[in-house]
C-alpha positions in Angstrom: 115.5 -1.7 5.6 114.2 1.9 6.4 112.6 3.8 3.6 111.9 7.5 3.0 108.3 8.8 3.4 107.9 12.3 2.0 105.9 14.9 4.1 102.9 16.7 2.8 104.6 19.6 1.1 104.2 21.2 -2.4 105.2 18.9 -5.3 108.4 20.9 -6.1 109.7 20.5 -2.5 108.8 16.8 -2.4 110.8 16.0 -5.5 113.9 17.7 -4.0 113.4 16.0 -0.6 113.1 12.6 -2.3 116.3 13.3 -4.3 118.1 14.4 -1.1 116.9 11.3 0.8 118.0 9.0 -2.1 121.5 10.6 -2.0 121.6 10.2 1.8 120.7 6.5 1.5 123.4 6.0 -1.1 126.1 7.4 1.1 124.6 6.4 4.5 125.6 2.7 4.9 124.8 2.3 8.6 121.3 1.1 7.7 122.8 -1.7 5.5 124.5 -3.8 8.2 123.1 -7.3 8.3 124.4 -9.8 11.0 127.8 -8.0 11.2 128.3 -8.0 7.3 127.1 -5.5 4.7 124.4 -6.8 2.4 123.9 -4.2 -0.3 121.4 -6.1 -2.5 118.3 -4.3 -1.1 119.9 -0.9 -0.8 119.9 2.2 -3.0 123.6 2.0 -3.3 123.3 -1.6 -4.6 120.5 -0.7 -7.0 122.5 2.2 -8.3 125.6 0.0 -8.9 123.4 -2.5 -10.7 121.9 0.2 -12.8 125.4 1.5 -13.7 126.4 -2.0 -14.8 123.3 -2.4 -16.9 123.8 1.0 -18.6 127.5 0.2 -19.3 126.6 -3.1 -20.8 123.9 -1.6 -23.0 126.6 0.7 -24.4 128.8 -2.4 -25.0 126.0 -4.1 -26.9 125.5 -1.0 -29.0 129.2 -0.9 -30.0 128.4 -1.5 -33.7 125.9 1.4 -33.8 127.5 4.1 -31.7 131.1 3.2 -32.7 132.5 3.4 -29.2 135.0 0.8 -28.1 133.5 -1.6 -25.5 136.2 -1.1 -22.9 135.2 2.5 -22.2 131.9 2.1 -20.4 132.9 -1.0 -18.4 136.1 0.7 -17.1 134.1 3.7 -15.8 131.4 1.4 -14.4 134.0 -0.7 -12.5 135.5 2.5 -11.0 132.0 3.7 -9.9 131.0 0.4 -8.4 134.1 -0.2 -6.4 134.1 3.5 -5.3 130.6 3.0 -3.9 131.7 -0.2 -2.1 134.8 1.6 -0.7 132.8 4.5 0.6 130.2 2.2 2.3 132.9 0.1 4.0 135.0 3.1 5.1 131.9 4.5 6.8 131.4 1.2 8.6 135.0 0.9 9.6 135.6 -2.2 7.4 137.9 -0.7 4.8 140.3 -3.8 5.1 137.5 -6.1 3.9 136.7 -4.1 0.7 140.5 -3.6 0.0 141.1 -7.3 0.3 138.1 -8.1 -1.9 139.3 -5.7 -4.6 142.9 -7.1 -4.5 141.6 -10.7 -4.8 139.4 -9.8 -7.8 142.3 -7.9 -9.4 144.6 -10.8 -8.9 142.2 -13.1 -10.8 142.1 -10.7 -13.7 145.9 -10.2 -13.7 146.6 -13.9 -14.1 144.2 -14.2 -17.0 145.4 -10.9 -18.6 149.0 -11.9 -18.6 148.1 -15.3 -20.0 146.1 -13.8 -22.8 148.8 -11.2 -23.5 151.4 -13.8 -24.1 149.0 -15.8 -26.4 148.1 -12.7 -28.3 151.8 -11.8 -28.7 152.6 -15.2 -30.2 149.6 -15.0 -32.6 150.8 -11.5 -33.6 154.3 -12.8 -34.2 153.0 -15.6 -36.4 150.9 -13.1 -38.3 154.0 -10.8 -38.8 156.0 -13.8 -40.0 153.1 -14.3 -42.5 152.2 -17.8 -41.4 148.5 -17.1 -41.7 149.0 -15.3 -45.1 150.8 -18.4 -46.4 147.9 -20.6 -45.3 145.4 -18.3 -47.0 147.5 -18.2 -50.2 147.7 -22.0 -50.4 143.9 -22.2 -50.1 143.4 -19.6 -52.8 145.8 -21.3 -55.2 144.0 -24.6 -55.0 140.9 -23.2 -56.6 138.2 -24.9 -54.5 134.6 -24.6 -55.4 132.1 -22.9 -53.1 131.0 -26.1 -51.4 134.6 -27.3 -50.8 135.5 -23.8 -49.6 132.6 -23.9 -47.2 133.7 -27.1 -45.6 137.4 -26.3 -45.7 137.1 -23.0 -44.0 134.7 -24.3 -41.4 136.8 -27.4 -40.8 140.0 -25.4 -40.4 138.2 -23.0 -38.1 137.2 -25.9 -35.9 140.8 -27.4 -35.9 142.8 -24.2 -35.5 140.6 -22.4 -32.8 141.7 -24.7 -30.0 145.2 -23.4 -30.5 145.0 -20.0 -32.1 141.8 -19.0 -30.3 138.4 -18.6 -31.9 138.7 -14.8 -32.7 142.0 -15.1 -34.7 140.8 -18.2 -36.5 137.5 -16.7 -37.5 139.2 -13.6 -38.9 141.7 -15.7 -40.9 139.0 -17.9 -42.5 136.8 -14.9 -43.1 139.7 -13.2 -45.0 139.9 -16.3 -47.3 136.1 -16.4 -48.0 135.8 -12.7 -48.8 138.9 -12.8 -51.0 137.7 -15.9 -53.0 134.0 -15.0 -53.3 134.3 -11.3 -53.6 130.9 -9.8 -54.4 128.9 -12.9 -53.7 127.2 -11.7 -50.5 124.9 -14.6 -50.2 127.7 -17.2 -50.1 129.9 -15.0 -47.9 127.1 -14.7 -45.3 126.5 -18.4 -45.1 130.2 -19.2 -45.1 130.9 -16.7 -42.3 128.1 -18.1 -40.2 129.7 -21.5 -40.6 133.1 -20.1 -39.6 131.8 -18.4 -36.5 129.9 -21.5 -35.3 133.0 -23.7 -36.1 135.4 -21.4 -34.3 133.3 -21.1 -31.2 132.7 -24.9 -31.1 136.4 -25.6 -31.6 137.3 -23.2 -28.8 134.9 -24.9 -26.4 137.0 -28.0 -25.9 140.4 -26.4 -25.3 141.7 -24.2 -22.5 143.3 -22.0 -25.2 140.3 -21.8 -27.5 138.3 -19.2 -25.6 138.6 -16.8 -22.7 135.8 -18.7 -20.9 137.5 -22.1 -21.1 140.8 -20.4 -20.0 138.9 -19.0 -17.0 137.6 -22.4 -16.0 141.0 -24.0 -16.3 142.8 -21.3 -14.4 140.3 -21.5 -11.6 141.2 -25.2 -11.2 137.6 -26.3 -11.8 138.3 -28.6 -14.8 141.7 -30.3 -15.3 143.5 -29.6 -18.6 142.9 -33.1 -20.1 139.2 -33.1 -19.2 138.3 -30.3 -21.6 138.8 -32.8 -24.5 135.8 -34.8 -23.2 133.8 -32.0 -24.9 135.4 -32.7 -28.3 132.5 -34.8 -29.6 129.7 -32.5 -28.3 131.6 -29.5 -29.8 132.0 -31.4 -33.2 128.2 -32.1 -33.2 127.5 -28.5 -32.5 129.5 -27.5 -35.6 128.4 -30.4 -37.9 124.6 -30.2 -37.6 124.2 -26.6 -38.8 127.0 -27.0 -41.3 125.4 -30.1 -43.0 122.1 -28.3 -43.2 123.6 -25.0 -44.6 125.8 -26.9 -47.1 122.7 -27.9 -49.1 122.1 -24.3 -49.8 125.6 -23.7 -51.1 125.8 -23.4 -55.0 128.1 -26.0 -56.5 130.0 -23.5 -58.6 133.6 -22.5 -58.8 134.9 -19.0 -58.2 137.5 -17.4 -60.3 141.0 -18.6 -59.5 143.0 -16.1 -57.4 146.8 -16.2 -57.8 148.6 -15.0 -54.7 152.1 -16.3 -53.8 153.0 -15.7 -50.2 156.2 -16.8 -48.5 156.7 -17.1 -44.8 159.4 -15.0 -43.2 162.5 -16.4 -41.6 161.9 -18.1 -38.3 158.1 -18.6 -38.8 158.2 -22.4 -38.2 160.5 -22.0 -35.2 158.0 -19.5 -33.6 155.2 -22.1 -34.1 157.4 -24.6 -32.3 158.1 -22.1 -29.5 154.4 -21.4 -29.1 153.7 -25.2 -28.7 156.6 -25.3 -26.2 155.1 -22.4 -24.3 151.7 -24.1 -24.1 153.4 -27.3 -22.9 155.3 -25.3 -20.2 152.1 -23.7 -19.0 150.3 -27.1 -18.8 153.2 -28.7 -16.9 153.4 -25.8 -14.4 149.8 -26.3 -13.6 149.6 -30.1 -13.6 153.0 -31.1 -12.1 154.0 -28.1 -10.0 150.5 -26.9 -9.1 151.5 -23.3 -10.0 149.3 -20.9 -12.0 149.6 -21.6 -15.8 150.5 -17.9 -16.3 154.0 -18.8 -15.0 154.6 -21.1 -18.0 153.2 -18.5 -20.4 155.4 -15.7 -19.1 158.4 -18.1 -19.4 157.3 -18.7 -23.0 157.4 -15.0 -23.6 161.0 -15.1 -22.6 161.5 -17.9 -25.2 160.2 -15.6 -27.9 162.3 -12.6 -26.7 165.5 -14.7 -26.9 164.5 -15.9 -30.3 163.7 -12.4 -31.4 167.2 -11.3 -30.2 168.7 -14.1 -32.4 166.6 -13.0 -35.4 167.8 -9.4 -35.1 171.5 -10.3 -34.6 171.5 -12.8 -37.5 169.5 -10.6 -39.9 172.5 -8.9 -41.7 174.1 -12.3 -42.5 170.8 -13.7 -43.6 170.1 -10.8 -45.9 173.6 -11.0 -47.4 173.2 -14.7 -48.2 169.8 -14.1 -49.8 171.1 -11.1 -51.8 173.9 -13.2 -53.3 171.4 -16.1 -54.1 168.9 -13.8 -55.8 171.6 -12.0 -57.7 172.8 -15.2 -59.2 169.3 -16.1 -60.2 168.6 -12.6 -61.6 165.4 -12.4 -59.4 165.0 -8.6 -59.2 161.6 -8.9 -57.5 163.0 -10.7 -54.6 166.0 -8.3 -54.4 163.5 -5.4 -54.1 161.7 -7.2 -51.3 164.9 -7.5 -49.3 165.1 -3.8 -49.1 161.9 -3.6 -47.1 162.8 -6.2 -44.5 162.2 -4.9 -41.0 163.9 -6.6 -38.0 161.7 -8.6 -35.7 160.7 -6.8 -32.5 158.8 -8.7 -29.8 157.6 -5.5 -28.1 155.9 -4.4 -31.3 154.0 -7.6 -31.2 153.0 -7.0 -27.6 151.9 -3.5 -28.5 149.6 -4.9 -31.2 147.7 -7.1 -28.7 143.9 -6.6 -28.5 144.1 -4.1 -25.7 140.5 -3.1 -26.1 139.6 -6.7 -25.4 142.0 -6.9 -22.4 140.7 -3.7 -20.9 137.1 -4.8 -21.5 137.9 -8.0 -19.7 139.3 -6.0 -16.8 136.1 -3.8 -16.6 133.8 -6.8 -16.8 135.7 -8.8 -14.2 135.8 -5.9 -11.7 132.2 -5.0 -12.3 131.0 -8.6 -11.8 133.4 -9.0 -8.8 132.0 -5.8 -7.2 128.4 -6.9 -7.7 129.3 -10.2 -6.3 130.8 -8.6 -3.2 127.6 -6.7 -2.7 125.7 -10.0 -2.7 124.0 -10.0 -6.0 125.7 -13.2 -7.3 124.6 -15.0 -4.2 121.0 -14.1 -5.0 121.5 -15.2 -8.6 123.1 -18.4 -7.6 120.3 -19.2 -5.3 117.7 -18.4 -7.9 119.4 -20.4 -10.7 121.1 -23.3 -9.1 118.7 -23.9 -6.1 115.5 -22.7 -7.6 116.2 -24.6 -10.9 117.9 -27.8 -11.8 121.6 -27.1 -12.6 121.2 -28.6 -16.0 118.4 -26.1 -16.9 120.4 -23.2 -15.4 123.5 -24.0 -17.4 121.5 -24.4 -20.7 119.7 -21.1 -20.1 123.0 -19.3 -19.3 124.4 -20.6 -22.6 121.5 -19.0 -24.4 121.9 -15.8 -22.4 125.6 -15.6 -23.6 124.3 -15.0 -27.1 123.0 -11.7 -25.9 125.3 -10.9 -23.1 129.0 -11.7 -23.8 130.1 -15.1 -22.4 132.9 -13.5 -20.3 130.7 -12.0 -17.6 128.4 -15.0 -17.7 131.3 -17.4 -17.0 132.9 -15.1 -14.5 129.6 -14.8 -12.6 129.2 -18.6 -12.5 132.8 -19.0 -11.3 132.3 -16.3 -8.6 129.0 -17.9 -7.5 130.7 -21.4 -7.2 127.5 -23.4 -7.3 127.7 -26.9 -5.9 127.7 -28.8 -9.2 128.9 -32.1 -10.5 131.9 -32.3 -12.8 129.6 -32.9 -15.7 127.6 -29.8 -15.0 130.8 -27.7 -14.9 131.7 -29.2 -18.3 128.2 -28.4 -19.4 128.4 -24.7 -18.6 131.9 -24.6 -20.2 130.3 -26.0 -23.4 127.1 -23.9 -23.4 128.9 -20.6 -22.6 131.4 -21.4 -25.4 128.9 -22.3 -28.2 125.8 -20.4 -27.0 127.3 -17.2 -28.4 126.9 -18.7 -31.9 123.2 -18.2 -31.8 123.5 -14.5 -32.7 126.2 -12.7 -34.6 126.8 -10.4 -31.6 127.0 -13.3 -29.2 130.7 -13.9 -29.4 133.9 -11.9 -30.1 134.4 -14.0 -33.2 131.0 -13.0 -34.6 131.4 -9.3 -33.9 134.9 -9.3 -35.5 133.7 -11.1 -38.6 130.8 -8.7 -38.9 133.3 -5.9 -39.1 135.6 -7.7 -41.6 132.8 -8.8 -43.9 130.7 -5.6 -43.5 127.7 -5.6 -45.7 127.9 -9.3 -46.5 127.7 -10.9 -43.0 125.0 -9.2 -41.0 123.0 -9.6 -37.9 119.8 -10.4 -39.8 121.7 -12.7 -42.2 122.9 -14.7 -39.2 119.5 -14.5 -37.4 117.9 -16.4 -40.3 120.0 -19.4 -39.5 119.6 -19.2 -35.7 117.0 -22.0 -35.6 119.5 -24.4 -37.4 122.3 -23.3 -35.0 119.9 -23.9 -32.1 119.5 -27.5 -33.3 123.3 -28.0 -33.0 123.3 -26.3 -29.6 120.6 -28.7 -28.3 122.2 -31.7 -29.9 125.6 -31.0 -28.4 124.1 -30.8 -24.9 122.3 -34.1 -25.4 125.5 -35.8 -26.7 127.5 -34.5 -23.7 124.9 -35.7 -21.2 124.8 -39.1 -23.0 128.5 -39.7 -23.5 129.6 -38.3 -20.1 126.6 -39.4 -18.0 128.8 -40.7 -15.2 130.2 -37.2 -14.6 126.8 -36.0 -13.5 126.8 -38.3 -10.5 125.9 -35.6 -7.9 122.6 -34.7 -9.5 119.8 -36.8 -11.0 
């Protein structure tokens, strides 16, 4: 590729000439043509796009310090990167190629976004119907000691995250711990670490447990039932650090907390509709070979019909309850009836994690743009041809503790390395649980840091990272041992 050589002029002029030349290279794509296609990996425009992405992601990682939502920098970065691509391809008379690439990348995001939106709406509906509050209340009333609470919250996080996703599950269990052990920062820190590890591990063996597993399933790389092959490795990932940390939990009992919470009308039926929605999505994908998002959007229709029924039947329900409570003389319950608000599906949609969804858009479009420029091809060659795929997947899992696992997984899916089924399961596992190594390595960890501010901290988590790393390594070894036949393509 041509490069600019400044002439012998005064220093002031040379700086301006260099700047002008750099700008001309950015917007002069004719020199970038390689065998009829545009390879931007060694161009100024490519380096500029890469720098924009790095800068944007640095701002994302500094979210806790600068208090700027993570979606903002990546949205701007995506716009800049694709604008540069568009300009380059227009100048070369290849605008159809860049337009097609953008639409394909956007379609990938749209399917995932609508899928996540429906799942978030159901979770918000269950929260509004007080399902999670009732579960927390039951745990508080039982009066467990610290060690029992440690295992109960971790175990429930592992069990619930495959269905309710790791972020929601971690926040729910964190709320229990902070309520029961209020003021005991040492216990809260260890319990929250256990919850984050358990939630991430539980989400790794289910398409619904994490965005990364959902991405792999939606891409058709791993069939729905094959994710459950990772159950035992994920369980090992949770149990090893949990067992070690449990020896440092004091065997004392916190003060009993009395909190009576009753689920709202229709709560159990919404749980059933959520399970029906998941079943519909799975059947659409496995039997009809249609995208799972079709089943999820159909499931949103289920919830809308049920919401309509709840609104229409609310006056009759309130009247029956008012008569019942009046006969009992339960004035407290009568007062609560006056504050009942009709169920509204669109309020639940509005309360979805829009910052996360927009962040997801920005990351997908940024990584897609860099891939279109050719950078993911270089990365794939360096990782999966220069290294053994096993080593590459293990390292990428550790990288996901620093860089969010969403761009890591999307990059791997975009690269499409020639790997065995076992290696695809391995990157699914490592990207899912690797984020547990640091508190900032997963959405669950970042959210819990905000909820248990001052008790669960980055440094507090870092002290236990070696123990978590043991679980990470053991889960990989267990997967490679139990599922050895799935690694047939590579030695």
